[in-house]
C-alpha positions in Angstrom: -101.3 209.5 124.2 -97.7 209.6 122.9 -95.7 206.6 124.2 -93.1 207.3 126.8 -89.8 206.7 125.1 -87.3 205.4 127.7 -90.0 203.6 129.8 -89.3 200.0 130.6 -92.7 198.4 131.4 -91.2 195.2 132.6 -88.8 196.8 135.1 -91.1 199.7 135.9 -88.5 202.3 135.2 -88.1 205.4 133.1 -84.9 207.1 131.9 -84.2 210.0 129.6 -83.0 208.8 126.2 -79.8 210.4 124.7 -80.5 213.4 122.6 -78.8 216.4 120.9 -79.3 219.8 122.3 -79.9 223.0 120.3 -77.6 226.0 120.7 -80.2 227.9 122.7 -80.7 224.9 125.0 -77.0 224.7 125.7 -76.4 228.4 126.2 -79.7 229.5 127.8 -81.5 226.4 129.2 -83.9 228.4 131.4 -85.0 230.6 128.6 -85.5 227.7 126.2 -87.4 225.7 128.8 -89.7 228.6 129.9 -90.7 229.5 126.4 -91.9 225.9 125.9 -93.4 225.7 129.4 -95.5 228.8 129.0 -96.8 227.5 125.7 -97.8 224.2 127.4 -99.5 226.1 130.3 -101.5 228.4 128.0 -102.6 225.5 125.8 -103.7 223.5 128.8 -105.5 226.4 130.5 -107.4 227.0 127.3 -108.6 223.4 127.3 -109.4 223.6 131.0 -111.6 226.7 130.4 -113.5 224.8 127.7 -114.0 221.8 130.1 -112.1 219.4 127.9 -108.9 219.1 130.0 -109.4 215.5 131.1 -107.1 213.0 132.8 -105.5 211.9 129.6 -104.7 215.5 128.5 -103.3 216.2 132.0 -100.9 213.3 131.7 -99.9 214.4 128.2 -99.2 218.0 129.3 -97.1 216.6 132.1 -95.1 214.6 129.5 -94.7 217.7 127.5 -93.1 219.5 130.5 -90.8 216.6 131.0 -89.8 216.6 127.3 -89.2 220.4 127.6 -86.8 219.8 130.5 -85.1 217.0 128.7 -84.7 219.2 125.6 -82.4 221.5 127.6 -80.3 218.6 129.0 -82.1 217.7 132.2 -81.9 213.9 132.8 -85.0 212.3 134.4 -85.2 208.9 135.9 -88.0 207.0 137.8 -88.2 203.6 139.4 -90.9 201.6 141.1 -93.6 202.4 138.5 -94.4 198.7 138.4 -95.5 199.1 142.0 -98.0 201.8 141.0 -99.2 199.8 138.1 -99.8 196.8 140.4 -102.1 198.7 142.8 -105.6 197.3 142.8 -107.2 200.4 144.3 -106.5 204.0 145.4 -103.7 204.9 147.7 -102.1 207.9 149.4 -98.7 208.9 148.0 -96.5 210.8 150.4 -93.4 212.6 149.0 -90.7 215.1 150.0 -91.0 218.5 148.3 -88.2 220.4 146.6 -89.7 222.4 143.7 -92.6 222.9 141.4 -91.1 220.3 139.2 -92.7 217.3 141.0 -96.1 218.9 140.8 -95.8 219.1 137.1 -94.1 215.7 136.3 -95.8 213.3 138.8 -99.1 213.3 136.8 -97.2 212.0 133.8 -95.9 209.0 135.8 -99.0 208.3 138.0 -102.1 209.3 136.1 -101.8 206.8 133.2 -101.6 204.0 135.9 -103.8 205.3 138.6 -106.3 208.3 138.7 -104.9 210.9 141.1 -105.1 214.5 142.4 -103.1 216.7 144.8 -103.5 218.5 148.1 -102.4 222.0 147.1 -102.1 225.4 148.7 -104.7 228.0 147.9 -102.4 230.2 145.8 -102.1 227.5 143.2 -105.9 227.8 142.4 -105.6 231.6 142.2 -102.5 232.0 139.9 -103.5 233.7 136.6 -103.9 231.2 133.8 -102.6 228.2 135.9 -105.7 228.3 138.1 -107.9 226.9 135.3 -105.6 223.8 135.1 -105.4 223.2 138.8 -109.2 223.7 139.4 -110.0 221.2 136.7 -108.1 218.5 138.6 -110.5 218.7 141.6 -107.6 219.1 144.2 -108.0 219.5 147.9 -107.2 223.1 148.7 -105.7 224.3 152.0 -105.2 227.8 153.1 -102.1 227.4 155.3 -103.6 230.1 157.6 -106.2 228.0 159.5 -104.8 224.7 160.6 -108.1 223.4 162.0 -110.0 224.1 158.8 -107.2 222.7 156.6 -107.1 219.5 158.6 -110.9 219.1 158.2 -110.7 219.8 154.5 -107.9 217.3 154.0 -109.5 214.5 155.9 -113.1 215.0 154.6 -112.1 215.8 151.0 -109.3 213.2 151.0 -111.6 210.4 152.1 -114.2 211.4 149.5 -111.7 211.3 146.6 -110.2 208.1 147.8 -113.6 206.5 147.9 -114.2 207.7 144.4 -111.1 205.7 143.4 -108.8 208.7 143.0 -105.4 208.5 144.7 -103.9 211.5 146.5 -100.4 212.9 146.3 -99.5 214.6 149.6 -96.4 216.7 150.3 -96.3 216.7 154.1 -93.5 219.3 154.3 -94.7 222.8 154.8 -92.1 224.4 152.5 -90.0 223.3 149.5 -86.5 222.4 150.6 -83.5 220.5 149.2 -82.5 219.5 152.7 -84.9 216.8 154.1 -85.7 217.1 157.8 -88.0 214.4 159.1 -89.2 216.7 161.8 -90.8 218.8 159.1 -92.6 215.8 157.5 -96.0 215.7 159.2 -98.3 212.7 159.4 -101.3 213.9 157.3 -100.7 211.2 154.7 -100.8 208.4 157.3 -104.0 209.9 158.8 -105.7 210.0 155.5 -104.7 206.5 154.5 -105.8 205.1 157.9 -109.1 206.9 157.8 -109.9 205.7 154.2 -108.5 202.2 154.7 -106.1 202.5 151.8 -102.3 201.8 151.6 -99.6 204.4 151.9 -97.0 204.7 149.1 -93.8 206.7 149.7 -92.2 208.7 146.9 -88.6 209.9 147.2 -87.6 212.6 144.7 -84.8 214.9 143.8 -86.0 217.9 141.7 -83.5 220.7 142.5 -82.7 221.0 138.8 -85.7 223.4 138.8 -84.7 226.2 141.2 -86.9 228.3 143.5 -86.7 232.0 143.5 -86.7 233.8 146.8 -88.8 236.7 145.6 -91.6 237.4 143.1 -92.9 234.2 141.5 -90.7 231.7 143.2 -91.7 228.9 140.9 -89.8 230.4 138.0 -86.3 229.6 139.2 -83.2 228.7 137.2 -83.1 225.4 135.3 -79.8 223.6 136.0 -79.3 220.7 133.6 -76.2 219.5 135.6 -78.5 218.3 138.3 -80.3 215.0 137.6 -84.0 214.5 138.4 -84.9 211.3 140.3 -88.2 209.7 141.3 -88.5 206.4 143.3 -91.9 204.8 144.2 -91.9 202.5 147.2 -94.0 199.5 148.1 -97.6 200.1 149.3 -97.8 199.9 153.0 -100.8 199.1 155.1 -101.5 201.6 157.9 -102.3 200.0 161.2 -102.6 201.2 164.7 -101.5 204.8 165.1 -99.7 204.6 161.8 -96.3 205.3 163.4 -94.7 202.3 161.7 -95.9 203.3 158.2 -94.7 206.8 158.8 -91.3 205.6 159.9 -91.0 203.3 156.9 -91.8 206.2 154.6 -89.3 208.5 156.2 -86.5 205.9 155.9 -87.4 205.2 152.3 -87.1 208.9 151.4 -83.9 209.4 153.5 -82.1 206.4 152.0 -82.8 207.5 148.4 -81.9 211.1 149.0 -78.6 210.0 150.6 -78.0 207.7 147.5 -78.6 210.7 145.2 -76.1 212.9 147.0 -78.5 214.8 149.2 -78.1 213.4 152.8 -81.0 214.3 155.1 -80.6 216.7 158.1 -79.4 215.1 161.2 
């Protein structure tokens, strides 16, 4: 796997290195990025259909998407990666959810350090081409139409994957939004961590550089290089009792980082 230029192993941080942009990247960043992105998706889907899209290739394609964004001027930074590297077993990551960007970039940061998968909505395993990639990652699939069945799938499927030493990334918000409202952040991550006896690790992220369309395929929104991308990984937290304390600590961690990044939470 290609080394991550800009990654500081000792400090557990990543930051985009300075680079020169092409004329196309400066004038039409969305066009430049999506040309590269579609190539990455097609190449990855082809490998997934052949059954050779393994964990290492998943991480590498995630890095390729990150480099595509950086090639049009998007600056990416991450902190707390040393905390992920120090984990001695699986965990449940809980994060706020702004765009498709985090779904694509998080594997590049987490997978080389800790085997992982996602809880995803059913549409992601049905999208043309992309479905082959997503299905190869053995995600937990929820319908968003039957809450009882979704909860059962998340708890049973989540515990099984955690016992198989595969960490889970959970987005407890029901919709992607740039305004964080703690009332919309459910406790499924805490429930999973408590049931499996694993720690909870909060992730605060800002990913609004990749816009969301209101109609058609909303994942293909405008790329805005003026908006920085940030990821911050918190300390692993044991989940005890009802899990209310761990849930509150995760909420505070996310709120404080978003406020620091210029996106204060809803009050």
